[in-house]
N, C-alpha and C positions, 0 to 999 in steps of 0.2 A: 911776066906777069900770068897766071896761070889761067887757062882756059876752064871757063864753065863746062860741066859735063854735059851732054844732048841727052835728051829721053833716049833718045835707040840705045846712048851707050850705058845709061841705065841699067834699060831695062836687061843689056847683056851682061854687065857686071851682078847682078839680083839672078841670072840663071847660072851663070861659073859659081857663085858662092851656093846656091841651094844647091850643085852640086859637089858642095865641098868638103873633106873629112871633118872630125872632129876638131884635130889639134890646128888645119888651118884657119876652122871657124873660130875659134881661143884668139887667134893671133889677131886677126881682123879686128875682133872685138875689145881684143887689149890699145889695138893702136886709135879706134875711135874714141877709145875713152881718155885715151891721153891728146882728143886735138880740145885746144882752148873756145874754140867753135864748130859744135859736130853740124848744123846745116843741112847739106844734102846725104852726109853720113847717116843720119836716122833712117831716110829715109831706103837707103842703102841695108842697112840691116835690118829693117820692119819684118822682113819677109822672115826671119831665120828666128822671129821670136820664138814659137812652139819648140826648135832644136835649142834655146838657150834654159827655153825651163827644163829641158829632159836632161842639159846636161849638167844644169844645177851649177854655173859657174859662180866663184865668189869677187863678185867687180867691187873695183874699190870707192869705198863712200866721197860723195862729194856733195854740196850741200846743196846741189837740184835734187840729185837722187834721195837724198835723206826725205825732204821737204815734201815731194810727192809721193813718197811709200804709199800713202794709206789707199792713192788713187789709182793704183797699178794696176785694177780690171776696168777701169773705166778709161783710160788713155790708148789713144786711137793713133795712126800714121794720116796725117792729110786728110789723103785719099776715105779715106771710113766714117770721116769727120762729118756730118750735114746734121745743121739746125733741126730740134725737134726732137732729139734722142739724147739721152742722159750719157753723155758724152765729155769727152777734153783731149782736141787736137794737140798733140806731143811738138809740133813748135811753137806753143804758145807755154810752156814750159818755162822757156828761157826770159820771156817778157815777164812771169809772172814772177818767178823767183826773184827777177831785178826789181821789184816793185819792193818786194818782200826784204830784201837786203838794204833798199834803200830808207825802208821804215823803221826797220832793227839796229838800221845803224851798230853800236858795240857787240850786240848779240850777233849778229852774225858773224863779226869779224872773233870771235872769240869763236863759236861753233868751228869757224873754218881750222884758225889755231889751233883747236883739239884734235877735229880729223886727220892734220898732215900730222901733230904730234904720236896720234895715234895711229898709225895704218893699220896695223894688225890687230885694232880693236874686235875681237868676237861677235856684239851683237852693240855696232853706232844704232840700228834703228832706236833701239830699247834704252839705250842713255842717251842720245840725244833728242830724238822724237818728243816725247814730254813737255820739254819745254821749248822746243820750237814751235809746236805743230799749233798751241791758244795763241801765239803770240805771232804769229804766220796768218794766222785766220784773222786779227782784229787789222794789221795789216793793210790786206786787202780787201776788209767791209771799207777801212777810208779811204781808198786809192782810186783816183781819177784815171780815164784812160791816157796810155802816153799814145803823143803824138804818130810814134813809130809803128803801133799795134799790127794794124792791118799787112805791113812790112813784115814785119817779123814773125806776126803768129801767122799766115797766109789765111785768117777767117775777118769777115768780115767787122769794120768798126761797131756796130748795132750786134754784133758776138759780144764785144768784149762782157758788159756787163752780167748777160745772165751766165758765161763761164766763169768770173772770178767770184757772184754770188753762190754757186754750186760749189767750188773750188776751195775756200771758205767756211761754207759749211759743215763739207765733210772734214777737214782740218782741223775745226772745234772739236767735231764731236771724235777723233782719230783717235786719242788715249784708250777714250775708253769704248772703244770697235775691236781695238788689235787686243785689247785686254780681252775680252768677251771670246776671240780669235783663237788666244793662246790656250782658253782654259777648256773652249768648247762651249754650247749653248746649253742651257736647259729647260725646263718649264717654266719654270721661275724667272726665269730674263725676259721672260714676255714683257710684263710692266717697264723693265728699262728701255727693252726698244723701244717701248710706246713712249717713253720719258725724250729717247734725241730726238725721235721724228718729231714729236710736240713743237721741240722747242727751236728744233729747221722750219715748222710750215709756215710761219709768218714771214719767211724771209722771202720766199715765191714760188712759184711750180717749180722752176727751174732747179731751184738749189734741193727743193725735198726730191724731185725725182732720183739726182743723182746720187741723193745718199741713199735710198732705200734700192738703188740699181747700185751702191757699194756695197750697201750690205747683203743683199742677194747674192752678191760675186766670194764676199770673201768670209760669211758668218756659215758654218757647220748643220746650219736646222733652218732652210729656206721657208720649210711652214708656219715656224715663228713668225720668221720677217714678216711672212704675206697676213699671219692672223694679223699682225699687230698695224702694219700700211693698210690696210682694207680699212681697220677701228680707227686709225688718225685721219686717215683719208674719207671718210664717210658724206663729206661733201663738195659740191661744185666745182671749185679749185682745188682741191686736195685728191680728188679721183682724177683728174687731167694729171695730176703729178702721178700719181699708181698708174695709172694708162701710159704713160710716158716711160716708168721704170720697168714696168715689165714689157714695151715696144721693144727696149736697148738690150734685155736682158732674151730673149727671146733669138732674137737677130743674132747677139752673142752666142747663142747655146748653137744656131745655124751654122756658128761659120766654125762652131769647136766639132762639129762636124764634119764638117767638111773638110778642115785641111788643122784639126789643134790635135792633142794628144793620140785621140781615138784613130785618126790614121796616119799619124808619124811616128808615133813614141812606139817602144819596147812593148812587151806584150802586157808585162806588169802595169806601167802606168797606163797603158792603153783599157785596163779591166779597171782602174780605179778611176777612171774619165767616164766609162762608161755607169759606172756606178754614182757617179755624180750626178751623170746627166739625168740617174732615172731615178735619184731623190727628189731633183731639182724639178723634171716634167711632171711628177707625180704632184709634187705642192704646188705648182701653178691650176695644175688642172683642178684642183681644190679647190680653189681659191676664186675672184668672181674675172672672168675675160669677156670681154668683147670676142664677139662672131668669128672677127676677122684672125684675133688672134688664137683662140681655140682650134680653128682649121690650122695656120702654123704651127702651133703645139704638136698636134695630129702628124703634120708633114716631118714634123722632126724625129718624133719617134721614131715613125716608119723608119727614117732615114739611118737614125741610130742603131735601130734592131737589124737591120741591113750590115750596118757598118760588122757590127759585134759579129752576125753570121760569118762574114769575109772573111773580119781576122781571126776567126773562131778556126773554119777548116780549112784557112793556111796556115796558120802556125799547129796546127795539128797533124797533119798531112808534113812540113815543112821541119819543124819544130821537136818534133816528137816521133810519129812513126817511121818517117825515112831513116832518120839518127837512130832507130832501134832494129831496123830492116837491116840495115847496113854495115850496124856491128860485125864485127868479127872473131874479137879478142873479148876476155870478160871486161866487164864495168867495174873503174875501182870506186871507190865511196864518193870523191869527187864527180865524177862523171854522170852518177845517182845522184845524188846531190841535187845537180843541174837540170836532170832528167822531173826531178817529182817538184822543183820548185817552176817547171814552166807546163807540168803537169798541173799546179796550183793556178795558175793563174790563170791559164784555158777554162778551170773552174768558173775561177770569179771572174771570166768574161764570160763566161755561159750562162749564170746565176742572171748578172747585171742585164745580158742581153734580153732574159726572160721576160725580167720587171719589166724592158722595154717595150714588151709584145715579140718579141723574138718566136716565130714557129718554125722557124727549119733546124732546128738543134736535132729532132728525136732522128730525123734519118741518119745525118752525119755521125752521132754518136752508137747509133746500132752497127754502122759501118765500123765506125772503131771496134764497137766490142769483139768482131767475129774477127778483124785483123789482128789482136792484140791475142783471144785463145789461141786461134791458128800459128802465131808467131816462133810456137815452138819447135814447129818443123822447119823453120828457116834456122841460117845458123846466123843466129844474132849476136851472140856474145852474150846475151841476160839468160840468168836463169827464172825457171817459173815463178818463185820468189820474186825477185828484182821486179818479173813484167807486171805481176798482183799487184804488188806494192804503186806502181804508175798507175796501173788501170783501178783501184782502189779509191785514188784520188782523183782520177780523172770519171770513173763512171760511177764507183759505187762498191760496198762490200758485194752484193751481189753478181755484179760481171768480176771480179776479185775472184772471191771464190771456181768461178766458171774456167780462168785462168788457169788455178792451181788444181783444177779435174781435168785438165786437158782441151776444153771448147764445153 
């Protein structure tokens, strides 16, 4: 009989996995995906999710993953879930998927068979999702709490109804939402966002707050989402849903600064994450916030700006200046392309960091300008034209001219 893993052993396994290489991570995830009952394995790989997003692993489609794809941004480990936030605990997915299976019967079996027969389906979500999600929403809306809910989900019985109502609400709107996500939002889409929110508002605070949180996380124009949500939730109960969604969004942003792509990813993804944070915080700042939410937003902005400045300085020194300084042979086209790409990532990170309020870039950049201009006196292996190309990307044309003029 297999012995359960104690909490100390689980922590040690997590620590080991956090230090594992990419190939080891891929093998572990493949083993977890092959398990018929994931159980504690989900908790084991939870800290790896930022790495998984960076690796962009193509994970095999299955019924449960397909079913809950629209809710990805609000699905969290059980240790992060608590009542009152617009979140879905990951252990609840299995019993919810079982409810859907039982409610759909033939359709679930048909989807299973199709997925199994099309293991290399390039877009299982686009092919099967629009059929599954509205039917699943209907099945969940009719569902009674299963007797094993607390044991399997790890959350109290009284949390069943808010969770199932929120999941059903998002699934009912999922096809429309993912369509907006794929083509990008425009000003004219504000009306459609409002219609989605109005359709869900009668289903209660929990359902509406979960949909707002998912829309904010998934769509490219948080300002339009916030404007539509503010209009729809102007009354008392609606305002509560709006506040709950914003509480969840702010907490998620705080976690992203501490342990998300900005902290862990390569420089390019970190710059994209910084730009996303800047846009989201700007949209939230322009909306209606409680004093505590506004203070939290300010703290997130400061932390994100500091993280950008730290990443910029480290990436500038180790990823660019040191490589240029230690070169002894001429750089080939491939090496120059890599150096220029790194400079572009640094520039993008700097611009996003400034939008977040970062004020520490100027002295670092002045130092970099001097070192790039004076690098001709060192055996860098780079011509003045090569250095000028990198300098222009990183610091602008005036500094690049200084490199060509010899400082």
